[in-house]
C-alpha positions as CSV (number, residue, x, y, z in Angstrom):
1,M,-14.4,37.3,-39.5
2,R,-15.2,33.8,-38.3
3,R,-12.3,31.3,-37.9
4,P,-12.6,28.1,-39.8
5,C,-13.8,25.2,-37.6
6,T,-11.1,22.8,-36.3
7,P,-12.2,19.1,-36.4
8,P,-12.3,17.7,-32.9
9,R,-9.3,15.5,-32.1
10,P,-10.1,12.0,-30.8
11,R,-9.4,11.9,-27.1
12,W,-7.7,8.5,-27.3
13,L,-5.2,9.8,-29.9
14,I,-4.3,12.8,-27.7
15,G,-3.9,10.5,-24.7
16,A,-1.7,8.1,-26.8
17,L,0.5,11.0,-28.0
18,L,0.9,12.3,-24.4
19,L,1.9,8.8,-23.2
20,L,4.4,8.5,-26.1
21,L,6.0,11.9,-25.3
22,A,6.3,10.8,-21.6
23,A,8.2,7.7,-22.7
24,C,10.6,9.3,-25.1
25,A,13.2,9.8,-22.4
26,G,13.4,6.1,-21.7
27,L,14.2,4.5,-18.4
28,P,16.2,6.5,-15.8
29,P,19.5,5.1,-14.5
30,R,19.1,1.8,-12.7
31,G,21.6,2.5,-10.0
32,Q,23.5,-0.2,-8.1
33,P,20.9,-2.2,-6.1
34,E,22.3,-4.3,-3.3
35,A,22.5,-8.0,-3.9
36,S,20.8,-10.3,-1.4
37,T,20.2,-14.0,-1.1
38,A,17.7,-16.3,0.6
39,V,17.7,-16.4,4.4
40,T,19.0,-19.9,5.4
41,D,19.1,-19.7,9.3
42,T,15.4,-20.3,9.8
43,Q,15.3,-23.7,11.4
44,A,14.1,-22.2,14.7
45,T,11.0,-20.7,13.1
46,A,7.5,-22.1,13.5
47,L,7.2,-22.9,9.8
48,A,10.4,-24.9,10.0
49,A,9.0,-26.9,12.9
50,I,5.8,-27.6,10.9
51,A,7.9,-28.7,7.9
52,R,9.9,-31.1,10.1
53,A,6.7,-32.5,11.7
54,S,5.2,-33.1,8.3
55,R,7.8,-35.7,7.4
56,P,6.7,-39.2,8.5
57,A,9.1,-41.2,10.6
58,G,11.5,-43.1,8.4
59,E,10.7,-41.1,5.3
60,T,13.9,-40.6,3.2
61,A,12.6,-38.8,0.1
62,P,14.1,-35.4,-0.1
63,S,11.0,-33.2,-0.7
64,G,7.3,-33.1,0.2
65,F,4.4,-31.9,-2.0
66,R,0.7,-31.1,-1.9
67,L,-1.5,-30.3,-4.9
68,L,-3.6,-27.1,-4.6
69,P,-6.3,-27.5,-7.2
70,T,-8.9,-25.0,-5.8
71,G,-8.5,-21.3,-6.0
72,E,-9.7,-20.5,-2.5
73,F,-7.4,-23.0,-0.8
74,A,-4.5,-21.7,-3.0
75,F,-5.1,-18.2,-1.8
76,G,-5.5,-19.3,1.8
77,A,-2.3,-21.2,1.6
78,R,-0.3,-18.0,0.7
79,I,-2.0,-16.0,3.5
80,G,-1.5,-18.8,6.0
81,L,2.2,-18.9,5.3
82,A,2.6,-15.1,5.3
83,L,0.8,-14.9,8.7
84,R,3.3,-17.3,10.2
85,A,6.5,-16.1,8.5
86,E,9.1,-14.9,10.9
87,R,12.2,-14.3,8.9
88,A,11.6,-13.9,5.1
89,L,9.0,-13.9,2.4
90,D,10.2,-14.1,-1.3
91,V,7.5,-13.5,-3.9
92,Q,7.8,-13.6,-7.6
93,T,4.8,-13.1,-10.0
94,Y,3.9,-12.2,-13.5
95,H,0.7,-10.4,-12.7
96,L,-0.4,-8.8,-9.5
97,H,-3.8,-7.2,-10.0
98,R,-5.4,-4.2,-8.2
99,D,-8.4,-6.1,-7.1
100,E,-9.6,-7.8,-3.9
101,A,-7.1,-10.6,-4.0
102,G,-4.2,-8.4,-5.1
103,R,-4.7,-5.8,-2.5
104,A,-5.4,-8.3,0.3
105,F,-2.2,-10.1,-0.7
106,L,-0.2,-6.8,-0.6
107,R,-1.7,-6.1,2.8
108,E,-0.4,-9.4,4.2
109,L,3.1,-8.6,2.9
110,R,3.0,-5.2,4.7
111,D,1.8,-6.8,7.9
112,A,4.7,-9.3,7.7
113,A,7.2,-6.5,7.2
114,Q,5.8,-4.7,10.2
115,R,6.6,-7.8,12.3
116,G,10.2,-7.6,11.1
117,V,10.0,-10.1,8.3
118,R,12.2,-9.3,5.3
119,V,9.9,-9.1,2.2
120,R,11.3,-9.3,-1.3
121,L,8.6,-8.8,-4.0
122,L,9.5,-9.2,-7.7
123,V,6.8,-8.3,-10.2
124,D,7.0,-8.4,-14.0
125,D,6.3,-4.9,-15.2
126,Y,4.0,-5.6,-18.1
127,H,0.8,-5.7,-16.1
128,A,2.2,-3.6,-13.2
129,G,1.3,-0.2,-14.5
130,E,-2.1,-0.3,-12.7
131,I,-0.4,-0.9,-9.3
132,H,2.8,1.1,-9.7
133,D,1.7,3.5,-7.0
134,L,0.9,0.7,-4.5
135,L,4.2,-0.9,-5.1
136,A,6.2,2.3,-4.8
137,D,4.4,3.1,-1.5
138,L,4.8,-0.4,-0.2
139,A,8.5,-0.1,-0.7
140,M,8.6,2.8,1.8
141,Y,8.0,0.4,4.7
142,D,11.0,-1.0,6.6
143,H,12.0,-4.5,5.7
144,V,10.3,-4.3,2.2
145,Q,12.1,-4.3,-1.1
146,V,10.1,-4.2,-4.4
147,R,11.6,-4.7,-7.8
148,L,10.1,-4.6,-11.3
149,F,11.3,-7.1,-13.9
150,N,12.2,-5.8,-17.3
151,P,10.4,-2.5,-16.8
152,L,8.9,-0.6,-19.7
153,P,9.9,3.0,-20.3
154,L,6.3,4.0,-20.6
155,T,5.1,3.8,-17.0
156,S,1.3,4.4,-17.4
157,G,-1.5,3.2,-19.6
158,P,-2.9,-0.2,-20.6
159,P,-0.3,-3.0,-20.9
160,L,-0.4,-3.4,-24.7
161,L,-0.2,0.4,-25.2
162,R,2.8,0.6,-22.9
163,L,4.5,-2.2,-24.8
164,A,3.7,-0.7,-28.2
165,L,4.7,2.9,-27.4
166,S,7.8,2.2,-25.2
167,P,10.8,3.4,-27.1
168,G,13.7,1.0,-27.6
169,D,14.0,-2.7,-28.4
170,F,10.5,-4.1,-28.9
171,E,11.8,-7.7,-28.9
172,R,13.3,-7.2,-25.5
173,H,10.3,-5.4,-24.1
174,N,8.1,-8.2,-25.3
175,H,10.0,-10.9,-23.3
176,R,8.3,-11.2,-19.9
177,M,8.9,-13.0,-16.6
178,H,6.1,-15.6,-16.4
179,N,7.5,-17.5,-13.4
180,K,5.5,-17.7,-10.1
181,L,7.0,-18.4,-6.7
182,F,6.0,-17.8,-3.0
183,I,8.6,-18.8,-0.4
184,A,8.2,-18.5,3.3
185,D,11.1,-18.6,5.7
186,G,13.1,-20.6,3.2
187,V,11.3,-23.8,4.3
188,L,7.9,-23.9,2.5
189,A,7.1,-22.8,-1.0
190,I,4.3,-22.5,-3.5
191,F,4.8,-22.8,-7.2
192,G,2.6,-23.3,-10.2
193,G,0.4,-21.4,-12.6
194,R,-1.5,-18.9,-10.5
195,N,-0.9,-15.2,-10.6
196,V,-2.3,-12.9,-7.9
197,A,-5.7,-11.7,-9.1
198,D,-9.3,-12.5,-8.3
199,E,-9.8,-14.8,-11.4
200,Y,-7.1,-17.2,-10.1
201,F,-8.8,-17.6,-6.7
202,M,-12.5,-18.0,-7.7
203,N,-13.4,-14.4,-6.9
204,H,-14.2,-12.9,-10.3
205,R,-17.7,-12.2,-11.5
206,E,-17.1,-12.7,-15.2
207,A,-14.5,-15.5,-15.5
208,N,-12.4,-17.8,-13.2
209,F,-9.5,-20.0,-13.9
210,I,-9.1,-23.7,-13.3
211,D,-5.5,-23.8,-12.2
212,M,-2.9,-25.8,-10.3
213,D,-0.3,-24.8,-7.6
214,V,1.9,-27.1,-5.5
215,L,2.9,-26.5,-1.8
216,S,6.3,-27.9,-1.2
217,G,8.8,-28.5,1.6
218,G,12.2,-30.1,1.9
219,E,15.2,-29.9,-0.3
220,V,13.3,-28.6,-3.3
221,V,12.7,-25.3,-1.5
222,G,16.4,-24.6,-1.5
223,E,16.5,-25.0,-5.2
224,L,13.5,-22.8,-5.7
225,S,15.1,-20.1,-3.5
226,A,18.2,-20.2,-5.6
227,V,16.1,-19.6,-8.7
228,F,14.4,-16.6,-7.0
229,D,17.8,-15.2,-6.0
230,Q,19.0,-15.5,-9.6
231,Y,16.1,-13.4,-10.8
232,W,16.2,-10.9,-7.9
233,N,19.9,-10.1,-8.4
234,S,19.7,-10.0,-12.2
235,E,20.2,-6.9,-14.3
236,A,16.5,-7.1,-15.4
237,A,15.3,-6.6,-11.8
238,W,15.0,-2.8,-11.1
239,P,14.2,-1.4,-7.7
240,V,10.8,0.1,-8.0
241,H,12.0,3.6,-6.9
242,D,14.7,3.6,-9.7
243,V,11.9,3.3,-12.2
244,L,9.1,5.4,-10.7
245,G,11.0,7.8,-8.4
246,R,11.0,7.7,-4.6
247,P,7.9,9.3,-2.9
248,G,9.0,12.5,-1.1
249,D,7.0,12.0,2.0
250,A,7.5,8.5,3.5
251,D,4.7,8.9,6.0
252,A,2.2,10.0,3.4
253,A,3.2,7.1,1.1
254,R,2.5,4.6,3.9
255,R,-0.8,6.2,4.6
256,R,-1.8,6.0,0.9
257,F,-0.9,2.4,0.9
258,D,-2.8,1.6,4.1
259,A,-5.9,3.4,2.6
260,G,-5.5,1.5,-0.7
261,V,-5.5,-2.0,0.8
262,R,-7.7,-1.4,3.9
263,D,-11.0,-2.6,2.5
264,A,-9.7,-5.6,0.5
265,A,-11.9,-8.6,1.2
266,P,-10.0,-11.9,1.5
267,V,-11.2,-14.9,-0.4
268,I,-12.7,-17.4,2.0
269,A,-13.5,-21.0,1.0
270,A,-17.1,-22.2,1.6
271,Y,-16.0,-25.8,1.9
272,R,-13.8,-27.8,4.2
273,H,-12.3,-30.4,1.9
274,D,-11.0,-29.9,-1.7
275,P,-11.8,-32.5,-4.4
276,L,-8.8,-34.6,-3.3
277,G,-10.2,-34.8,0.3
278,Q,-7.6,-32.4,1.8
279,T,-8.5,-29.9,4.4
280,S,-7.1,-26.3,3.9
281,V,-3.5,-25.5,4.4
282,E,-4.5,-23.1,7.1
283,E,-6.2,-25.8,9.0
284,Q,-3.2,-28.1,8.7
285,L,-0.8,-25.3,9.7
286,R,-2.9,-24.7,12.9
287,A,-2.6,-28.4,13.6
288,G,1.1,-28.2,13.2
289,R,1.5,-30.8,10.4
290,L,1.0,-30.7,6.6
291,A,-0.2,-33.7,4.6
292,L,2.5,-34.0,2.0
293,S,3.5,-36.7,-0.5
294,W,7.3,-37.2,-0.3
295,A,9.3,-37.7,-3.5
296,G,12.3,-36.7,-5.5
297,A,12.2,-33.6,-7.7
298,A,14.1,-31.5,-10.2
299,V,13.6,-27.8,-11.1
300,F,13.7,-26.6,-14.7
301,A,14.1,-22.8,-14.8
302,D,15.0,-20.4,-17.5
303,P,17.8,-17.9,-16.7
304,P,16.6,-14.3,-16.3
305,S,18.9,-13.3,-19.1
306,K,16.4,-14.9,-21.5
307,A,14.3,-11.7,-21.2
308,T,17.2,-9.4,-22.0
309,D,19.5,-11.3,-24.3
310,P,20.1,-9.2,-27.4
311,V,20.0,-12.4,-29.5
312,P,16.5,-13.9,-29.1
313,A,16.4,-17.7,-28.5
314,V,15.7,-19.8,-31.5
315,K,15.0,-23.1,-29.7
316,P,13.4,-24.0,-26.4
317,T,15.4,-22.9,-23.4
318,Q,15.8,-24.7,-20.0
319,A,12.2,-24.7,-18.7
320,M,10.7,-25.9,-21.9
321,A,13.6,-28.1,-22.9
322,G,13.5,-29.9,-19.6
323,M,9.8,-30.5,-19.9
324,L,10.1,-31.8,-23.5
325,S,12.9,-34.2,-22.5
326,V,10.6,-35.7,-19.8
327,L,7.7,-36.0,-22.3
328,A,10.0,-37.6,-24.8
329,D,11.1,-40.3,-22.3
330,A,7.5,-41.6,-21.9
331,R,7.1,-45.3,-22.3
332,H,3.3,-45.8,-22.1
333,E,1.4,-42.5,-21.7
334,V,1.6,-38.8,-21.7
335,V,-1.2,-36.6,-20.3
336,I,-0.9,-32.9,-21.1
337,V,-2.9,-30.1,-19.5
338,S,-2.2,-26.9,-21.3
339,P,-4.5,-23.9,-21.7
340,Y,-2.5,-22.5,-24.6
341,F,-1.3,-25.3,-26.8
342,V,0.4,-24.6,-30.1
343,P,2.7,-27.6,-30.9
344,G,4.4,-26.2,-33.9
345,N,7.5,-27.7,-35.5
346,V,8.7,-29.1,-32.1
347,G,5.6,-30.6,-30.6
348,M,4.2,-32.3,-33.8
349,P,7.3,-34.4,-34.5
350,M,7.3,-35.5,-30.8
351,M,3.7,-36.6,-31.1
352,R,4.5,-38.5,-34.3
353,R,7.3,-40.3,-32.6
354,A,5.1,-41.1,-29.6
355,A,2.5,-42.5,-31.9
356,E,5.0,-44.7,-33.7
357,A,6.3,-46.0,-30.3
358,G,2.8,-46.8,-29.2
359,V,2.7,-44.1,-26.5
360,R,-0.8,-42.9,-25.7
361,T,-1.1,-39.1,-25.8
362,V,-4.0,-37.3,-24.1
363,L,-4.5,-33.5,-24.3
364,F,-6.7,-31.3,-22.1
365,T,-7.0,-27.7,-23.3
366,N,-9.5,-24.9,-23.7
367,S,-12.4,-24.8,-26.2
368,L,-13.1,-21.6,-28.1
369,G,-15.8,-20.9,-25.5
370,S,-13.5,-21.2,-22.5
371,T,-10.3,-19.6,-23.7
372,D,-9.2,-16.1,-22.8
373,E,-6.8,-16.1,-25.8
374,P,-8.9,-16.8,-29.0
375,L,-6.0,-16.1,-31.3
376,V,-3.9,-18.8,-29.6
377,H,-6.8,-21.2,-29.8
378,D,-7.2,-20.3,-33.5
379,R,-3.5,-21.2,-34.2
380,Y,-3.9,-24.5,-32.1
381,S,-6.9,-25.4,-34.1
382,A,-4.8,-25.7,-37.3
383,Y,-3.1,-28.8,-35.7
384,R,-6.2,-30.6,-34.4
385,V,-6.9,-32.8,-37.5
386,E,-3.3,-34.1,-37.7
387,M,-3.2,-34.7,-33.9
388,L,-6.4,-36.7,-34.1
389,Q,-5.1,-38.6,-37.1
390,L,-2.1,-39.6,-35.0
391,G,-4.4,-41.0,-32.3
392,V,-4.0,-38.1,-29.8
393,E,-7.0,-38.0,-27.5
394,I,-8.2,-34.4,-27.3
395,Y,-10.5,-32.9,-24.6
396,E,-11.6,-29.3,-24.7
397,F,-13.3,-27.7,-21.7
398,N,-17.1,-27.1,-22.1
399,P,-17.8,-24.0,-20.0
400,S,-21.5,-24.4,-19.6
401,Q,-21.2,-28.1,-18.5
402,T,-18.2,-27.3,-16.2
403,R,-20.5,-24.8,-14.4
404,R,-23.2,-27.4,-14.0
405,S,-21.0,-30.3,-12.9
406,R,-19.0,-28.3,-10.3
407,G,-16.2,-30.8,-10.6
408,F,-13.7,-28.0,-10.8
409,G,-15.3,-25.6,-8.4
410,V,-18.4,-23.4,-8.0
411,F,-18.3,-20.8,-10.8
412,G,-21.7,-19.3,-10.5
413,A,-22.4,-17.3,-13.6
414,S,-18.7,-16.8,-14.4
415,T,-17.0,-18.5,-17.3
416,P,-14.7,-21.4,-16.4
417,R,-11.3,-21.2,-18.1
418,L,-8.4,-23.6,-18.0
419,H,-5.1,-22.1,-16.9
420,A,-3.2,-25.0,-15.3
421,K,0.1,-26.1,-16.9
422,V,0.5,-29.8,-16.0
423,A,1.9,-33.0,-17.6
424,I,1.7,-36.6,-16.3
425,V,4.1,-39.2,-17.7
426,D,3.5,-42.9,-17.3
427,R,1.2,-42.2,-14.3
428,R,4.4,-41.5,-12.2
429,R,6.3,-38.4,-13.1
430,V,4.5,-35.0,-12.8
431,L,5.4,-31.6,-14.2
432,V,3.8,-28.5,-12.7
433,G,4.8,-24.9,-13.4
434,S,4.3,-21.9,-15.6
435,V,5.2,-23.4,-18.9
436,N,2.6,-23.4,-21.7
437,L,3.3,-25.6,-24.7
438,D,3.6,-22.8,-27.2
439,A,6.3,-20.7,-28.8
440,R,6.0,-17.8,-26.3
441,S,7.0,-20.1,-23.4
442,A,9.7,-21.8,-25.5
443,I,11.6,-18.8,-26.7
444,G,9.9,-15.6,-25.4
445,N,9.0,-15.5,-21.7
446,T,11.0,-16.8,-18.8
447,E,9.4,-19.9,-17.3
448,M,9.8,-22.5,-14.6
449,S,8.6,-26.1,-14.1
450,V,9.2,-28.7,-11.4
451,L,9.4,-32.4,-12.2
452,I,8.1,-34.6,-9.3
453,D,8.6,-38.4,-9.3
454,S,5.4,-39.3,-7.4
455,P,2.8,-41.9,-8.4
456,A,0.6,-40.4,-5.6
457,L,0.5,-36.9,-7.1
458,A,0.0,-38.4,-10.6
459,D,-2.9,-40.4,-9.3
460,G,-4.4,-37.2,-7.7
461,L,-4.1,-35.2,-10.9
462,M,-5.8,-38.0,-12.9
463,R,-8.6,-38.2,-10.4
464,L,-9.1,-34.5,-10.8
465,M,-9.3,-34.7,-14.6
466,R,-11.7,-37.6,-14.7
467,G,-13.7,-36.7,-11.5
468,D,-17.0,-36.2,-13.3
469,G,-16.3,-38.8,-16.0
470,F,-15.1,-36.1,-18.4
471,S,-18.6,-34.7,-18.6
472,S,-17.1,-31.1,-18.2
473,M,-15.4,-31.4,-21.6
474,Y,-15.9,-32.0,-25.2
475,R,-14.3,-35.1,-26.6
476,L,-13.0,-34.5,-30.1
477,G,-13.1,-37.1,-32.8
478,L,-12.9,-37.5,-36.6
479,Q,-15.8,-38.6,-38.8
480,A,-15.4,-41.4,-41.4
481,D,-13.7,-39.1,-43.9
482,G,-10.8,-38.7,-41.5
483,R,-10.8,-34.9,-41.9
484,T,-14.0,-33.6,-40.3
485,I,-13.9,-32.9,-36.5
486,E,-16.8,-33.6,-34.3
487,W,-17.3,-32.4,-30.8
488,I,-19.0,-34.9,-28.5
489,G,-20.5,-33.2,-25.5
490,T,-22.9,-33.8,-22.6
491,D,-26.0,-31.7,-22.0
492,A,-27.7,-30.8,-18.7
493,T,-29.7,-34.1,-18.7
494,G,-26.5,-36.2,-19.2
495,R,-27.3,-37.1,-22.8
496,H,-24.4,-37.1,-25.3
497,S,-24.5,-35.2,-28.5
498,A,-22.2,-34.7,-31.4
499,S,-21.7,-31.7,-33.7
500,T,-19.3,-30.9,-36.5
501,T,-19.7,-27.1,-35.8
502,E,-17.2,-25.7,-33.3
503,P,-19.1,-24.8,-30.2
504,E,-19.2,-21.1,-29.2
505,G,-17.9,-19.9,-32.6
506,D,-19.5,-17.4,-34.9
507,S,-18.6,-16.0,-38.4
508,W,-17.6,-12.6,-37.1
509,L,-15.2,-14.0,-34.5
510,R,-13.7,-16.3,-37.2
511,L,-13.1,-13.4,-39.6
512,K,-11.5,-11.3,-36.8
513,L,-9.2,-14.2,-35.9
514,W,-8.2,-14.8,-39.5
515,L,-7.4,-11.1,-40.0
516,Q,-5.3,-11.1,-36.8
517,S,-3.5,-14.3,-37.8
518,L,-2.2,-12.5,-40.9
519,V,-0.1,-10.1,-38.8
520,V,0.7,-12.0,-35.6
521,D,3.6,-14.4,-35.8
522,E,3.0,-17.8,-34.1
523,R,6.1,-17.3,-31.9
524,L,4.5,-14.3,-30.3
525,L,1.5,-16.2,-29.1
C-alpha cells in the first residue's frame, strides 16, 4: 500500500527551527575576563613624535583635529596609523564586514600584533555573525584580544533572524553599541560615523556612503581612551572565545585566519587632495607632521550600561542629551547633517523654540532615493510640512545628481547615500560622532559625539556642503497652500525643476512602508 504524500517543508522554515533550537541554551558562562586600560607610556613612539611635531609653536589649544570627508582617505588613515603603531591599538566598531575593507583591516591588526603591539578589538555582535570565525581565529594570535558587545545567544544566521530568535530579553538584545573609535598608541585617534565595510570607503558596487570621520590628537585622545576602557571592561563586553568557544588547534586557527584575509584588496585613493585641499594622512605621516586645527573639545558618550539596563531609558541619554544641549544654545544658526532624522516629541519643540528666537535651522538628510532605511525616511516625512512651516530649510540628497556632480566623491554606478552625523552651531561649534537624531540613538543604542569649538572646522564642513552650490540635493519648499511640498532639483544640464511628487517613490513602496509603520514603533527606528 502506498504511503500518503508528505508536503515538502520549506527549507527556510527548517533552517529557522534549527537555528532556534541551537539558541535555546542561551549564552554560555562569561567567565572573569581580565580588566585592562589604555597604554599611557607611549611618548617615545613614532606616532607620539608626529603628534608633537603637528602642534605649531606657541599653540595652546588642548587638542588637534582634521576632517576626513572622503572614504578612501578615511580608510588610509586607519591603515597608516596601524602600520606605525608600536604599543597599542584600541578599536571599537558597530559593524565590521567580511568584505575587502573588513578583511584588509583585520589583516593590519594581525600584522600589528605580530610586531608586539597590543590589540584590543571590540565589535558589536549584531552584525558580527558573518565574521565570528575570523574574530575567534584572530584572537588566537599573541597580543590580540577580541570582545563581542552584548552578544546574542543565537550565534549564526542573518542579523535580524538572530535578534528575533535569540531567547531572553528582546529589549536588551535590541540595544546595540553604535560607537566607533580607533586609537593608536594612545596619542592619535579617529572617531565619527564610519563602520568598517566597503560601502564606508567608496569600494562598494551598489551603494556608497557620504560620511565623516575626524582624526584627532592632544588631550581629547585621553578622554576617548577612557571611553573605550569603560566599554572594554563593561559586563556587556564578552571575550569572543567565551561566546563561541576556543579553537582546539591554535596553529590551524591562525592558518585559517591568514587564508581568510590574504587576498583582501586595500582601498587606494585615485586622487592626491581631498575636497578641502588636504593630502592623505599617510602622506602627512610620512612627512612627520599632520595638518591639524587646534581647539578645545568635549566628549559626550553614553555609558555601556545603556545597552543592558533592565529599565530602558525614557529620555535622551548622555550622547544625545549633550548634543541637544549644544543645539539649544544656538544664537544664530544650526546646521544639522543627519541621515536618519526623526525629530519626534523632543526635536519638534526645539525647532519651534529656535524659530521663535529667530535661529536659522538647516537640515541635510537623505531623500527616499538615497536612504538605506526607507521606513525611517517614511517616519521622518510625517514631520516635513511642520518643519517647513516653521522656516526650517530642508535639503535631501539627490542620488543621480550627486553622482554627476562628484562633489562628494566618485560613485560610478553606485548609489550615493548620506551617513554622516554632523551639526554646526553658529559657524563655530561642531559636533561629529555616531549620533543620529532619532529615538534609537536617544534611548536605544549607545552612542558618542565630540563637540569641537573650531570656526576652522565649521568653515570646512560648510564648504563641503555647499561645494557644488547645493546642486547635489533637492531643496524642499511649500506651495502657496502651505501644505503641499515641492522638490526643487537640478538636472544634468543645470536647469532647475520643481515637482510635488516625491522623487524615487512608487505606490508599492508606499504601501509597504505604510504596512510596516503599523507594527514598528518609532522608538525602534
